[in-house]
C-alpha positions as CSV (number, residue, x, y, z in Angstrom):
1,M,-55.1,30.5,-31.8
2,E,-56.6,27.5,-30.2
3,D,-56.4,23.7,-30.9
4,K,-59.3,22.4,-33.0
5,I,-60.5,19.8,-35.4
6,E,-62.8,20.8,-38.2
7,I,-64.4,18.8,-41.1
8,L,-63.9,21.2,-44.0
9,P,-67.2,22.6,-45.3
10,V,-67.7,23.2,-49.0
11,S,-68.8,26.7,-48.1
12,L,-65.1,27.6,-47.7
13,L,-64.9,27.9,-51.5
14,E,-67.5,30.7,-51.6
15,Q,-66.4,32.4,-48.4
16,H,-62.8,32.8,-49.8
17,R,-63.5,33.2,-53.5
18,D,-60.6,35.5,-54.2
19,L,-58.1,33.1,-52.6
20,V,-59.6,30.2,-54.6
21,H,-59.2,32.2,-57.8
22,E,-55.6,33.1,-56.8
23,L,-54.8,29.4,-56.1
24,R,-56.3,28.3,-59.4
25,Q,-54.2,30.9,-61.3
26,L,-51.0,29.9,-59.6
27,A,-51.6,26.2,-60.2
28,S,-52.3,26.8,-63.9
29,S,-49.1,28.9,-64.3
30,L,-47.1,26.1,-62.7
31,R,-48.9,23.3,-64.7
32,L,-50.2,21.7,-61.5
33,E,-53.5,20.1,-60.8
34,F,-55.4,19.8,-57.5
35,G,-56.5,16.7,-55.7
36,W,-60.3,16.6,-55.7
37,H,-60.6,18.2,-52.2
38,Y,-57.3,20.1,-52.1
39,L,-58.8,23.5,-52.6
40,L,-60.7,23.0,-49.4
41,D,-57.5,21.9,-47.6
42,L,-55.5,24.8,-49.0
43,V,-58.1,27.5,-48.2
44,W,-58.5,26.2,-44.7
45,I,-54.8,26.0,-43.9
46,I,-53.9,29.4,-45.4
47,N,-56.7,31.1,-43.4
48,Q,-55.5,29.5,-40.2
49,L,-51.9,30.5,-40.8
50,E,-50.6,33.9,-39.9
51,I,-48.4,34.4,-42.9
52,R,-45.6,37.0,-42.6
53,E,-42.4,37.7,-44.5
54,N,-39.4,35.6,-43.5
55,M,-41.4,33.2,-41.4
56,Q,-39.9,29.7,-41.2
57,V,-42.4,27.1,-42.4
58,I,-42.1,23.3,-43.0
59,D,-44.3,21.9,-45.8
60,A,-44.5,18.3,-44.6
61,G,-45.0,15.8,-47.4
62,A,-44.6,18.6,-49.9
63,G,-43.9,16.8,-53.2
64,T,-44.4,19.5,-55.8
65,G,-47.6,20.7,-54.2
66,I,-48.8,24.2,-54.4
67,I,-48.7,25.5,-50.8
68,Q,-44.9,25.7,-50.7
69,W,-44.9,28.0,-53.8
70,Y,-47.8,30.0,-52.5
71,L,-46.1,30.6,-49.1
72,A,-42.8,31.5,-50.9
73,Q,-44.6,34.1,-52.9
74,Q,-45.8,35.6,-49.6
75,G,-42.1,35.9,-48.5
76,A,-41.9,32.9,-46.3
77,S,-38.9,30.6,-46.0
78,V,-40.2,27.1,-46.7
79,L,-38.4,23.9,-45.8
80,S,-40.0,21.5,-48.3
81,I,-39.8,17.9,-47.0
82,D,-40.8,14.7,-48.7
83,R,-39.3,11.2,-48.9
84,M,-40.0,11.3,-52.7
85,S,-37.0,12.3,-54.7
86,R,-37.1,15.8,-56.2
87,T,-33.5,15.8,-57.3
88,Y,-34.5,16.8,-60.9
89,L,-37.3,19.2,-60.0
90,P,-38.6,20.8,-63.2
91,I,-36.9,23.9,-64.5
92,R,-40.2,25.9,-64.3
93,F,-39.9,25.8,-60.5
94,R,-36.2,26.5,-60.5
95,V,-36.5,29.7,-62.5
96,R,-39.5,31.2,-60.8
97,Y,-38.5,30.6,-57.2
98,S,-35.4,31.0,-55.0
99,L,-34.6,27.2,-54.7
100,T,-31.8,25.4,-53.0
101,G,-31.3,21.8,-51.8
102,R,-29.8,20.7,-48.5
103,T,-27.5,18.5,-50.6
104,E,-26.9,17.9,-54.4
105,D,-28.9,14.7,-54.0
106,D,-31.9,16.8,-52.6
107,L,-31.8,19.2,-55.6
108,S,-29.3,18.9,-58.5
109,S,-27.8,21.8,-60.3
110,I,-29.8,23.4,-63.1
111,S,-27.3,22.1,-65.7
112,R,-27.6,18.5,-64.4
113,T,-31.4,18.9,-64.5
114,V,-31.4,20.1,-68.1
115,L,-29.2,17.1,-69.1
116,H,-31.5,14.8,-67.3
117,Q,-34.5,16.3,-69.1
118,I,-32.7,15.9,-72.4
119,G,-31.9,12.3,-71.6
120,D,-35.6,11.6,-70.8
121,Q,-37.1,13.5,-73.7
122,G,-34.4,13.6,-76.4
123,L,-32.3,16.6,-77.5
124,F,-34.9,18.7,-79.5
125,K,-37.9,18.1,-77.2
126,G,-35.7,18.4,-74.0
127,L,-34.2,21.8,-75.1
128,T,-37.5,23.1,-76.4
129,G,-39.2,22.2,-73.2
130,T,-36.5,23.7,-71.1
131,A,-36.6,27.0,-73.1
132,R,-40.4,27.2,-72.7
133,E,-40.1,26.6,-68.9
134,I,-37.4,29.2,-68.5
135,V,-39.5,31.8,-70.4
136,G,-42.6,30.9,-68.4
137,G,-40.7,31.0,-65.1
138,L,-39.1,34.4,-65.8
139,T,-42.5,35.8,-67.0
140,N,-44.2,34.8,-63.8
141,R,-41.3,35.4,-61.4
142,K,-42.2,37.6,-58.4
143,K,-40.5,38.7,-55.3
144,S,-40.5,35.7,-53.1
145,G,-39.1,33.9,-50.1
146,Q,-37.0,30.8,-50.3
147,V,-37.8,27.1,-50.7
148,V,-35.3,24.5,-49.5
149,I,-35.7,21.0,-50.8
150,Y,-35.0,18.3,-48.2
151,S,-35.5,14.6,-48.8
152,S,-36.4,12.9,-45.6
153,D,-38.9,10.7,-43.9
154,L,-41.1,12.8,-41.5
155,V,-40.5,10.4,-38.6
156,D,-36.9,11.5,-38.3
157,L,-35.9,15.1,-39.1
158,A,-32.5,14.9,-37.6
159,D,-31.2,17.8,-39.6
160,V,-33.9,20.2,-38.3
161,P,-33.1,21.8,-34.9
162,N,-35.6,21.8,-32.0
163,S,-38.0,24.8,-31.9
164,S,-36.6,26.2,-35.2
165,Q,-39.8,26.6,-37.2
166,D,-42.7,29.0,-36.9
167,S,-45.2,26.6,-38.3
168,V,-45.7,23.2,-40.1
169,V,-48.3,22.7,-42.8
170,A,-49.3,19.3,-44.2
171,V,-51.8,19.1,-47.0
172,S,-53.4,15.7,-47.2
173,S,-50.0,13.9,-46.7
174,L,-49.9,12.6,-43.1
175,E,-52.7,10.1,-43.6
176,H,-50.4,8.0,-45.8
177,N,-48.6,6.9,-42.6
178,S,-50.0,4.1,-40.4
179,P,-51.7,5.3,-37.2
180,K,-48.8,4.2,-35.1
181,I,-46.2,5.9,-37.3
182,L,-48.4,9.0,-37.6
183,Q,-48.2,9.4,-33.8
184,Q,-44.4,9.4,-34.1
185,V,-44.5,11.9,-37.0
186,V,-46.6,14.3,-35.0
187,V,-44.2,14.2,-32.1
188,E,-41.3,14.9,-34.5
189,L,-43.1,17.8,-36.2
190,M,-44.0,19.3,-32.8
191,R,-40.4,19.0,-31.7
192,V,-39.2,21.4,-34.5
193,I,-42.0,24.0,-34.0
194,K,-41.2,27.1,-31.8
195,P,-43.4,27.6,-28.7
196,G,-46.5,29.4,-29.9
197,G,-46.1,28.0,-33.4
198,V,-48.7,25.8,-35.0
199,L,-49.1,22.5,-36.8
200,L,-51.8,22.6,-39.5
201,A,-52.7,19.4,-41.2
202,T,-55.5,18.0,-43.3
203,L,-56.4,14.3,-43.4
204,G,-59.5,12.2,-44.1
205,A,-62.4,12.0,-41.7
206,A,-64.3,8.9,-40.6
207,R,-67.6,9.0,-38.8
208,D,-67.7,5.8,-36.7
209,E,-64.4,4.0,-36.9
210,D,-61.0,4.5,-38.5
211,W,-60.6,2.9,-42.0
212,F,-58.1,2.7,-44.8
213,H,-59.1,4.1,-48.2
214,E,-57.2,1.7,-50.6
215,P,-57.4,3.8,-53.8
216,S,-55.7,6.8,-52.3
217,K,-53.6,4.8,-49.8
218,G,-54.8,7.0,-46.9
219,W,-56.3,6.5,-43.5
220,C,-59.6,8.2,-42.4
221,Y,-60.0,9.0,-38.7
222,T,-62.7,9.6,-36.2
223,A,-62.4,12.7,-34.0
224,D,-61.4,10.6,-31.0
225,S,-58.6,9.0,-32.9
226,L,-57.3,12.4,-34.1
227,K,-57.3,13.7,-30.6
228,Q,-55.3,10.7,-29.5
229,I,-52.8,10.8,-32.4
230,F,-52.2,14.5,-32.2
231,N,-52.2,14.5,-28.4
232,L,-55.1,16.9,-28.1
233,S,-57.4,17.3,-25.1
234,S,-60.7,15.4,-25.2
235,H,-62.3,18.9,-24.8
236,V,-60.8,20.3,-28.0
237,P,-63.8,21.3,-30.2
238,D,-64.7,19.5,-33.4
239,N,-67.7,19.5,-35.7
240,Y,-68.1,15.7,-36.2
241,E,-71.7,16.0,-35.1
242,Q,-72.3,17.6,-38.5
243,Y,-70.6,14.7,-40.3
244,D,-73.6,13.6,-42.4
245,A,-74.8,17.0,-43.3
246,L,-71.3,18.2,-44.4
247,F,-70.8,15.0,-46.4
248,S,-74.1,15.5,-48.2
249,E,-73.0,19.0,-49.1
250,L,-69.6,17.7,-50.3
251,R,-71.2,15.1,-52.5
252,G,-73.5,17.7,-54.0
253,S,-70.7,20.2,-54.8
254,D,-70.9,21.0,-58.6
255,E,-67.7,23.0,-58.3
256,L,-65.6,20.1,-57.0
257,R,-67.3,17.5,-59.3
258,D,-66.9,19.6,-62.4
259,N,-63.2,20.4,-61.9
260,L,-61.6,17.0,-61.3
261,A,-58.0,16.9,-62.3
262,S,-57.2,15.1,-65.6
263,F,-55.1,12.4,-63.8
264,Y,-58.2,11.0,-62.1
265,F,-59.6,9.9,-65.5
266,K,-56.5,7.9,-66.4
267,S,-56.5,5.3,-63.5
268,G,-58.7,3.5,-61.1
269,D,-55.9,3.6,-58.5
270,N,-56.6,7.0,-57.0
271,G,-59.0,9.0,-54.8
272,M,-61.6,9.4,-57.5
273,P,-61.2,6.2,-59.7
274,W,-61.6,6.8,-63.5
275,G,-62.9,10.3,-62.8
276,N,-66.2,9.1,-61.4
277,W,-67.5,11.7,-58.8
278,D,-68.1,9.5,-55.8
279,P,-66.4,10.9,-52.6
280,Q,-65.8,8.1,-50.1
281,Y,-64.5,10.4,-47.3
282,Q,-64.3,14.1,-46.5
283,P,-61.3,16.2,-45.5
284,V,-60.7,17.3,-41.9
285,G,-58.3,20.0,-40.6
286,I,-56.3,19.7,-37.4
287,C,-54.9,22.8,-35.7
288,K,-52.4,22.0,-32.9
289,V,-50.6,24.9,-31.1
290,K,-47.3,24.2,-29.4
291,R,-47.5,25.5,-25.9
292,V,-44.6,26.8,-23.9
293,D,-44.7,23.7,-21.7
294,N,-44.9,21.2,-24.6
């Protein structure tokens, strides 16, 4: 595997139709929805990653996102890191997957989670919802690896040893850091990867200069900026010369336009305000391999 930067073409969806279908089914069973370009991100990352049973993977900026659950179902051991609290992660995840937390604050006990859900929803609704999630989780439970919930800022992973992870994946999460902080995050993520391992991240692409997309609170980067931030050689290949053509194809994608998640229609403070199909940027993938001398 070699370092590279690639604006993600819409053609990925057709090239990997079986994987797209599998991801859609998994998301539906977990009651998750995709960000407008996340299927492109997920398909690209999964196809770059050499998934094997018991591999150690960090999902950086994981939230409740789907890639950690997908990797666990392939037998991977996933360290799910986010600064967002997931102490009371919904029961449907807890029943379906082998889940632990680094501490009780990272992931509460199931009993505490049920009580918390009852406190939020009321006795009848809370118990009914819990029962439904348990049945659904058990019905869909498969042999899987493990997911460990860890609440931490990515800039300081003090509890993660050097060279302990086979890979790090980050699905449209790193761009929410400022450029200066992102450089520090990349250094920290590379620290914990084993030599020969890989960092796979998707962010937003910018053609001429870096800019901040206010609705999604994310930075978009030129190829030169990404090479500097990720400490990649200037000779690392990229496809930014196809920026306009790829953007035109993205804007014309019926599949992405017609499958916007419901949350986009509820607010103007997101990546597709009020559900209006008007992409302002396009996703780009970065592959950075940790060399033995890094």
